N, C-alpha and C positions, 0 to 999 in steps of 0.2 A: 790679683785678688779676685776671688769670685764674687758674683752677685750677692749671695748670702753674706760674705765676708763685709760687703759694704752695707748691708741692712744692719748687721751687728755693730758695727763701727758707727753708723748715723745714729742708731738709738743711743749708744753709749756718750755720743757727744750732743745729743739735743739739747741737754741742759746748758752746756757751755756755749753753744753756737749762739744762743739769743744774744747775751752781752757783747759778743764778739761782733756781729752784724751791727750793733749800735755804736761801736766803737770807731772814731776815726783816727786816722794816721797822718801824720805830716810827710810821709814819704811820697815823692813824686811819681806820677805814673811812667811807666817805661814808654819810651817814645816809640811811635808806629815802627813796625819792621823796616818798611820803606826808608825811614829816616835814620836808622842806626848805622852808623859807619862800621864797614867791616870788608877785610880783603875778599870776601866772597860774596859781597851785598850784591843783591839783584836789582834790576830795575822794577817799578811797580808793574804787577801784572795787567795784562790786558783784558779785555772781555772774555769772560769763561775761564781764564786762567788763576791760578792760586800760587802765591809764593810759598816755596817748600824750603825749610831751613835747610843749609847745607848744600843745596842744589847750586851748582855752577854751570856756566855756559861753556860751550865748546866739547859737551860730552858726546861720545858716538851714540848712534841711535839705541843700541841694546841698554847702555847705562841711563840714557834718558827715558827710555820705557820702563826700566827698573825704578827709578826715581818717581815716575808718574803713579807706578803700581804700588808704591810704598805710600805714595800721598793719596792713595785711594782714586785717582783721577781715571775711572774705568770708563767714562764717557770719552776722554780725549785720547785714551788708547785705541777704543773702537774706531775711531775717525781716522787713525793712522794706519790700520792694519793692511790696507792694499798697498802700502809703500814698502811692506816687509818682504824678505826673499821667503819662499815657501815653506822652508823648514821652520823659520823663525815666526812665520805667520801662523801655522799650526800649533806652536808652542803658545804664543799668546792667546790664540783663541781657546785653546784649553783651558788656560788659566782663567780668562774671563768668563767661560761657561760655569767654571767653578764659583766665581763670584756672584754669577748671575743665578746660582741655585739650580743648574742644569747638570746633575751629575753624570747621567747617561751620556751627554754629548761630551762633556769633560773628560771622561774616562776613555772613550773612543778616541779622542783627540791626543791624550795625553800618554796613554799605555804604550803605543808604539815608539814612542820616543825615551822610554827610559833607559834601554842600553845605551843608546847614543849619547844621550845626555851625561849619563854616567861616566862613560868612557872619554868624554871630553875633557873632564876635569873642571869644568865651569861648576864651582860650588854652589854660586848663587842661584843658577838656573836648577840645578838639582835638587836645591832645598825648595825651591817654589814649586817645581814638579811634584816631588814626594808628599809634601805637605798637602798639595791640592788633591792629589789621588787619595791619601789617607781620608780627608774630609768627605770626598766624593764616596768612597766605599761605606763611610758611617752614614752618610745622609741616604744611602740607598739601603740600608739596613743590612749590609754584607758584614756581619759582625767579625768572621773569621779572616777576611780579607783585610777589614779595618784595623784589627788587631796586628797582624803581620806588618802592614804598611807603617803603622805608627813604631813600631818596634825596630823595622829597618831604619826609618827616618831617624830615631834617636841614636841607633847604633853607628849609622854612617856619619850623621851630621852634628853629633852632641856638641862638638867644639865650636860648632859655627852658629849654634842657636843662641841668641842673647837671652837676658834673664825673663823678659816677657814673652819670649817664644817658648821657653821651657816651661815657665809657669801655664802657658796656653795648650800646651800637649800633655800635661801631667794627668788629668782626669782620663782621656781617651788612652793614654799609654797604660795607665794602671788598673782601669776598669774593664776596658775591651777584653783582655784575656778571660775575664769571669763569666763574659757572655758569648765568647768565641762558638759556642756549640749551641746556641740558642737558636729556635726556628725563627724565620722572618715573620713580622708583623703583617697581618692583612686587615683590610678595611671593607666593612660590608655597605655597599651604596645607599643612599636615602636621600630624599627631597631636602631642599634647603628649609631651616628651620630657625626658630628665635627661642631663647630661653634667658631668664632673669639670672643676673649673676649679684655678687654682693663684693663689699669691700672690708678686708680683714683689718685687724688693729694697725698693721704695718702700713696701711694705706694702698695695698696692693689688690688687684683684681682676683676674685676666687670664683670658681665656676662649679656647678653640681656635677658629680660623677657617681657612678655605680662601679664598684669594684666587686665582680661575681654576684650582683644584684644587691649589694649593700651600700646604701648612700653616704657619700662623704663630700667635702669640698676641698678642692685642689686649688693650689696658686697657677696663675698662668705667667710662663716666662718664655716668650718667643724665640729667645737666642740660647736658652739652657740647652746643651748637646744631649741630654739624656731625660728621660721621665724619672722620677724620685718617688719612693714611698715610705712613710715611716714604719718601723719594725712592728709596732703594736698593731697597725692596720693591717700588715700583711699576716699577721699571726691570727687576727680576728677573721680574715677572709680564708683562712687555711691554705695559704700559698706556701710552696715549698721554698725555702730561702736555703742559697748555697751556704756550706760549711767554709768555703774558701773567701777570703775577703782582701780587700786592698787599703792601705792607709794612704790618704791624700790630705794636702794641706790648703790647696787654692780654692776649695769650695767655701769653706768658712773662715778661713785665715788661721786655723789651729788644726792640728792632727785628728783626724776622724777615720773610723773603720766603717767601711762600705761593702755589703754583700750585694748579691743580684737574686732577681726572682723572675718569673714570667707569669705574667696575669692571662689566664686562658680567656676571659671574657672583660673587657672594660667598655662602659658605655657612658657617653657624654650626654648629658641632658636628658638621659632616657631617649636618644633619638639614633645617635651614630654608633656602631659598635665596632670595637678593634678586638682582634683575636690575635692572643700569643704576643702581647706586648710585653717587650722588656723593660723591667724598672729597677734601678738600684736602690738598695734598701739602705737607710741611715737609722741610728740609733735616736730614739724620740727626744733624749736631752740634747742632741747636736742641734736640733732645730726648735728649742723651746727658748721664747722671750720672756724672761722673768718681769721686765718691765710692764708689760701688758698681759701676762700671764696667758700668752698665745702659743698653740702648740701646731706648727705646720704638719699636716696631715699626709701631703704629697705636692709634687710640682709636676705640672704639664708642660713638657718641654717641646723644642722644635720637632721630634720624630712624630709626635701626634699631631701638633697644630699645623705642620705643613701638610698633612694629609686631608685637612679640613678644606683645603682648597683657597676659601676667601673667608676672613674673619673681621666682622665690623662691631666695634665697641661704640656704644652711645652714652650720652650724658644722663639718660634714664636707666642706666644700669641694666642694660639689654644687649644681648650679643645676637647678632644674626650670622649664621654659618651657611655658607653655600659651598657643599662639598664639591670636591673633585667628580668628574664624570668617571663612571666605573670603567676600568682599563682592562682589556683582554689581556692575558699572559703574554709575557714578553717574547718576542719572536727576534731571529735575526733581522738585522737591519738591512733592507734591500737596497740595491745600489741606487743613488739618488734620494734615500731617505734621510731621517733626521740627522744622522751623523754627517752625511753628506752636506746637507743644509747648514750645519752647524759651522762648516769650513767657509761658507760663504760670507762676505761682509755682513757684520752685525748691523741691523738697521732698526729704527723705531717702528714699531706696529701701529699704522694709522688707524685701525678700526677693528674692533672685535664683534662679530654678530651684527654687523652694519653701524654699531655705535662707536664713537671716538673713545680711544683708550683714555681713561681717567688717571690722575694722580701723577706723583713724581716716582721715578726709578728709585728702587732700592737694592741693595746688595748685602751679601755676607762676605765679611772679610774677617776669617777665623770666628770667634765668638762675638764680634761686633756687627750689628745691623747698620749699615751706613745708608743713609738716603741723601738724595740728590736735590737740594731745594732752592729755587731761585728761577729766573727767567730763563728761557732756553738759550743756552750758549753761554750762560753765566751762573751755572748751578755751583752752589758750595755745598760740601759734604759735613753732614751732621750724623752723629749715632743717636739713635732711636733706641732707649733703654726703658721697654714696658715694665721692667720689674725694679726699676730705680726711682727713688723718692724725690729727687731734687734735680731741677734743671739749672745747667749753667751755661754760659758761654765763655769760650776761651780768649787768650791773647790774641789769636789769629783774627778773630771777630772784632776784636777792640781796634786791631791796627787799620782795619778799614772804616771803622766809625767814631774814632777818636774825638772826632768834632761834637758828637753828638753829647759827650761828657763834660764839654768846657763849662767851668764854672759850678760843677756838681761836686757835692760832697763824696769823697772816698771812705770806705769801709774796709773791714777786715772780714774776710770770708773763710770759714773751715770747709774744705772740700769733703763732700760725702765720702766716708770709708777711709780718709787718708789720716790715719792715727798719727803717723809719724811725721806728717807734713805740718809746719806752722801755717796759721791763718795766712791767707793771701790777700794783698790789696785787690779791691774790687769795686766797681760801681754798681748801682741797681739800675736798670733800663726799665722804664715805666711801661713801654709798648715796644715789642718787638714784631715787625711784619714778616711772616714766613710764606713763601710761594712753593705751592706743592701742585704743579702741574698748571690748570687754568685757574687754581682757586688761591686767593690770598687770605691767610688768617693772622691774627694778632694774638699774642702771647704777653702776658702783663707781669711787671714786678719781677724781673730775671736778673740773678747776678751776672756780672760781667767781668772776668779775669783781666788784669792788665799787664801780667807777667807770665812768660812760659812756665810750665810745670817741670819740663825736664823729661817729660814722658811722651815718646812719639806718638803712641796709642792717643793721647788726649791733645797734645799740642798740634798735631796735623790735620784735626777736624775743627769746624766752627763752633761746636757747642756738643752738649749731651742733653737730650729732649727726654726729660723723665715724665713719671705719672702727674707731677703737679701742672706740666704744661698740657700733657694730652687731657686731662681733665678739664681743661678750659674750653675745649673744642665741643661741638656739638655731637660729632661723630667722627671716627678714624677707622681706617680699613688697611689690613694686611693682606693684600691679594698675592697668594704665592704661587698662583697660575702665571701671572703676568709681571711678578715681581714689582707690583705698584703699590705705593703708599699713598692713599688719598684721604682727605680731610673735609669736614663741612665747618663752616664758619661758626665762631661761637654764638 
């Protein structure tokens, strides 16, 4: 289900959620995972390790690495790359470059392996490789290659995609053919700047933009794979909207028709200008919230936000943008250049411009932004959802902190967006410390689930950090240049 589907469902459940959160249950909490008897039970994880449901000892190296990859354990995989044979090392370095938002390096590492992996009959490797390459082409703005790559992924491996994976590729699979002939987006360089933002009736951040010199406010969503624009706004700006359309379900949880357009000039805050920005056009009624009478005008997603370089949001409703440096046209990578360096062991950058690198590593895993929080060597993986309204911690967090809730009353918690899921037993954590790099921050009054939800995308992380947690911070930064998430204390 897409981010907007979660917002619609959360709004619909808002009235019911209040009494449920106050309702106590006689159900006993699920014992910590380390205490549950199972034929596949693991020993408690050591420093820096996380228990992964279903993982068993005695796996060969490749199976173990695939388990770590599915468990978002990118840092642990990086530390083991030198132990791999050359071809396998190149494969996993390419996958990690994809997760580390370096599509150019990922493409250069993975493209030469396509025929070999396909011929090998290793379906798991082929699925990882083709999905990574499709995402790389999309992030690089190569609409035609991305459309073809997603089509090939679906044609060859549809029977090997689970329901979550099929939902995850629905948007690019159906929308990219509409944009296959669109020109690439370019960004005009500018100096760092600040601008004031606002909070919309949904509690999410909106930023001032100009669509061909017409002022509007668009919602920020760092993980949305596409920019979106309302049909009425496109019409007002005189944009050419495609006659062709695609019907998708995962964006709002119900079928909607989506067209495509190209915005010749798009300006953010009157300072940084995008040329030939592709945006997908939705009908106004599909993004109208009757409870608040709020109409979404547009959504600024990953394609635009990653081009900004670094984005800092502060508690006083200010955004600081530090754009990427102007880059010359792409040229062939020389021997020993970036692609060759990408094949070297991944290391932590110690400094940037003479200053220590700040913050925690973050990664893209499909449409999830995964951040590694905790002391060095003991990181735990969390989803950062800057367009989600509510923070909650999963049963995986509870398993490691169950003693903190001894003697406390359990409650029922309705998961945001989970209309078909019954209320879940949960505790309220009054204070949760989170460590991002060298900085410790505290978030307060957070729901902690005691039982797995049955969804690997949620059960395999320690929690989902939404805007209610981020708003408790003095400031937080997404730095797409170094893939760092940094915070300032509350």
